[in-house]
N, C-alpha and C positions, 0 to 999 in steps of 0.2 A: 504493500500500500504506500509506504513512504517513498519508494523509488519511482512508482508510477506517477504520482502527482508532482514530486520535486523535479523530475526529469522532463515533464511535459512543457512544451513551448508556451502554451496558453490553455487554461481551463475555462470552459464555457458553462455558466450556471443558469439553470432554469429557476432563478431565485424566487420568483413569485408563485411557483407551482407547488401545490400541497402534495401531489403524488404524480407518478409517471404518466398517467393518462392525460394530464393537462397540457403537456408539451411545453415548448419554450416561447412560442410567439403568441401574442394576444392583441386585442384592440387596445391601443394606447390611450390612456386618459389624458396624458400631457400634464405638465406642471400646473399647479393652481395659479390663477392669475386674476387680477382685478382691473376693471376699465372705468374711467370716468372722464368727463369733458372738462377742459380748462380753457381759459381765454389767454392767448399769447399775443404779444405785439409782433407784427410782421411789417418789414419795410415796404412802402409803396414805391415801386421803381418808375411809375409813370410821372411822378412829379420831379421837377428839377431840384427843389428844396427837399432836404431829408425829412421825411415824415413817416409815421407808423400808423398802421391800422390794426384793429383787433380781429383775430380770427379764432374760431373754435377748433380745437385739436383734441384728439383722443389719446390719452396716455394709458399705457398698459404697464402694470406692475406684475412681474413674474416672481412667484415665491420659489426661491432656490431650495432644493432638497437638502436634507441633513443626513448625517450618518445614522441618526436614530431612526429615520424613515427606512433606511436600508436594513438595519438590524432587526426591524420588526417583521420582516418578510419571512415566509415559511422556511427557506433554506437555512436561516440562522436560528431556527428553533429546533432543528434536528441534531441529535448527538453525533451521528456518524460524519456529518459534514464539517465539523470543526477542523479536524486534521486535514481534510481535503482543501479547505480554504487556506489554512496556514501554510501547508506544504507547497501549494501552487505558487510558482514564481510570478505568474501573471494570471489574472482572472477577469472575465467579462461577465457581468451580471445583467440579465434581462429582467427588468422590473416592470410593473404596470404602467409607469409613466416615462421611463427613459432607460438608457443603457449606461452602466457604471463601470468604469475601469478601476481595478484594484490590484496593486502590486506592493512590493516591500517599501517603496519610496512614497507612494501617494495613493489617494483615492480621489478620482475625478469623475464629475457627473456632467451630463448634457446641460443641465439647468444652471451650471456655473456660468457666470457672466464673463469670465476671463480665465486665463491660466491659473490653476490653483494647486496647492499642495496641502492636503488634509492629513495630519498625523492621526493614525488609528489608535486612539487611547484605549478602546475596548479590547483590541487584539494587537498589542505591541509585538514587534519582532526585533528585540534587542538581544543579539547573541554575541556581542563584542567583548563581554566580560562575564565573570562568574556572577557578579551582582545583577547585570542585565539579564542573564539567563534566568536567575532566580525570580526576578521581578516579573519577567514575561511569563514564566511558568505559572506563577500564582494568579496572574490575570487570565491566562488560558483556562485554568481550572475553575475559577469563579464563573467564567462564561460557560464552560462545559456543564457545570452543575445546574445551570438554568435551562438546559436543553432537554428535549424529550427523547426517550428510547422506548421502542415498542416492547423490547425484552430487557428488563432491568439487569439481568445477568450478563448482558453484553457491555456493561460499563467499562470493563477492562479491555475487551477486544476492540471496541470502537475508538480507543485511544492508543492502540499498539503502534501504529505508524508514527504518531507524534512522539511517543516514548523512545522509539528507536532513533528517530531524527535527533532528539535532544541528547540521547546517550552518546551518539557519535561526536557531539560537540563538547559536552561536559565530562565525558569519560567517567561517569558515575553509575552506581547501581540503583535501578528503580525499585521502589518498595510500595506497591499498590498506590500509585499516584503521588508518592513522595520520593525523595532522593536521599541516599544514605549519608552523604556528606552534609546535607542540609536538613537532616532529619528533625533536629530539635525545633527550629522555627517552623518547619513543615508540619509538625504535629499540632501547631497552635491555630488550626482552622476553627471556625465556629458556624453554627447554623444561622442563617439569615433570620433576624429577629422578627421580620414581617410575616414569616411563614410558620405555622404551627408544626411542632415536632410530629414525626410519623415513624412507624416501626422501621427498623433497619432492614436493609437488603441482605438476605442470607448469602453466605459464602464469602463475605468480606470481613476482615478484622475490624473491631470497633475503633481502633486508632486511625483508621483510614477514612477520609471523606467519601470514599467509594461505597461505604456502607450506608450512605444517606440517600433518602429519596427527595430531600429538600435542597434548595440552593445553599451554598456555603460562602463564607467571606474570609479573606485574610486581611490583616491590618496593613495600613500603608507603610508602617515601619518594619516590614518583613526584612529579616536579616540584619536589622540595626539594633540588635540587643547588645547590652554591655557584655554579657557573658552567658554561656550555657551552664546551667546548674545540673544537667542530667547527662549521663554518659551511656552511649550504646556499647554494650559488651559483645553482643552477637544478635544477628537476625536469623530466625529459623523459618524458612518458607519452603514448603513441599507441595508440589502439584500432582494431580492425578495423571496428567499427560504433558502436552506441550505447554511450556510456561506462558503465562498471560492469556491463553485461550482455552484452558481447561479448568476444571474445578480445583479448589484449594483444599489440601488436607491439613496443613499446619501453617499458621501465620503468626508467629510469636516474636516479640522483641524482648530480649534479655537486657535490662537497663539497670543503671545504678544512680539513685537519686534520693532526695529527702522526701519522706511521705508523712503527711500530717493528718491525724484523725480528728474528726469533728462532726458537728451536726449542722444542717442548713435549715433556715426558716425563711419565710417571705420577707423581702426587704422593703424599706420605705426610702425612696430616693436612690436605691440600688436595685440591681436585678435580683439578688438574694443576699442573705446574711450567713456568714460562717461563724459558728461558735466553737472555740477550741481552747485548750488549756495552755496557757503561756505564762512563764515566769511566776508560777505559783497561784495563778488565778484564771478564771474563765473570762476570755476576752471575745467580743463580737467584732467581726470585720465585715465591712460592706464590700461586696464582690460585684464587679461588672462582668457579665458573660451570659451564657445561655446553655441550656441542656440540649443534647442532641435529640432526645426523645422525651416523651411525657414520663415523668417520674414522680414518686411520692417523696415528700420532704422527710428528712430523717438523717441517719448516720451515713457519712461519706468519707472518702479519703482524697486528700489533695496532694498531687505530685508536682513538685517544683521543677519546671522545665527551663525557663530563662528569666533573666532580670533585665529590665530596660535601664538606660542610664539615669543617674541621679540628676535632679534638677531642683529648682527652688521649691517645688511642691512635693519633693520626695522622689521615690522611685516606684516602679510597679513590678511585683512578682507575677509571672505568668504561669498558670497552673493548668493541669488536667484534673478534672473532677471525676473520680472513679468509684467503683464498687469492688469489694473484695469477693472474688468468686471461688477461691481455693486457698484457705489459710495455711494448709500444709506446704503447698508448693509456692505460696506467696504470689498468686496470680490475680491480676486486676483486669477489669474491663472499663473502658471509657464511658462516662456519662455525659460529659460536656467540657466546656472551657471557661476559665475565669481569670481575672486579674485583680490583685489586691494592691491598693496604694499604701505604701509604708512611709510614714512621715517620721521626723526626728522625735516627736513627742510620743509616738506610738511604738510599742515593741514589735520587733520582727518575729512573726510566729514561727519561722523556720530556723531562727538563730541557734537554738540548742538541740535541734533535731539531727540524729545520726543518719549517715548515708547507709543505704541498704540495697542489696540486689533483689530484683523482682522481675516478674514476667508481665508484660502488657499484651493482652490478647484481643 
C-alpha cells in the first residue's frame, strides 16, 4: 500500500462520492456567490471637458472555498483513505463545486483569486526532524481517530502503509499506533471530551488509542516534557499470524515507574478529584483529564509518566489513571489520562513514592 501511493505520479480522488457507484464526475454547483447593483462614475468621452456620468454595474462576490469545506467531504471521513492521501505525492480532488490540487507544498483551489499556498494544518507532512515527525504523527492520529471504519478490527490494517512509511524515516519500532522511542509522550492521549466514552474495541491493549471507538487528542506540547518519569523495560507483542494484520495474542508493556493509590470523586472546577495519602495526611488534588470509558468512581491507581517544565504556576505531573487487574503479577489496565498541577505550597504526591516494575496491558 505504501509503495503504490508514494510511487504514483498523481492520485485522483472521487472526494465527494460516498461509495463507488457514485463515480467521480457530477453536476457542479460552483462556488457560492452574491450579486448586487452599484452606481459607479464613468467618464463621458463625448465631451471635451472631463466629466463623469453615473452608470449601474453588477458586482459579483465569489466566496472562496476553505480547507474545512474540503475536509468535510466523504473521502476525508473514511479511515482507509488517510494513508492514501498522505502517501500520495500529488492528489487531485473532484468536489461538488471545483477541482482541488493537493501536494506536500500546497493546497490550491479553483475558487482562489490568485496564486496561493495553503499550509495543511490538519494533515502536516513535516518529516525533516524527529520533532517534526512526532508532531505530524500525533496530528495524523487525531485525524484518523475521527474517521469511520466499517470493520473496527481493521484499525491497524488501515494504517499499515503509513506505519511502514514512517518507520522507514524514523527507524523506530511501532507499538499499536505509538512508537517505542517516543512511547512515554505517546501514551498520554486522551478521549475527546465532547464525545461520551464507549466500550473498547476488542483485540487492542488499553494503553493504545486503537482500543477506542471515540476521537482522541494529544496536547500541543507533545514531546516538550521536562523529563520522562517512566521507563520501558520490555515490550511483549505476539501475533497470531502476520504482524499488524492478524489478531493479537499478547500486548504487554513491562514498565518501571511510580504508582500512587487513591480514590476519585466528582470535581468542582476540575474534571475529577484525586484523594491520596501524602506526607502523613489525606490530600485532595484537582485533576484535569478524562476517562477512556464510562467508569464508577472509587479506588484507582495513578502512574506517573512525564512532568512538564516548571513555571510561575508550578508544574504538571502527567498520569495514566489505571485499575489493578492482577495483584500477583502487578498488572494494570488503563482507565484514562490526567494531569495534576503541583505548586510550591502544595506537596508533590509522588515525592516519596518508590519506583516499581509492573505490566501495563
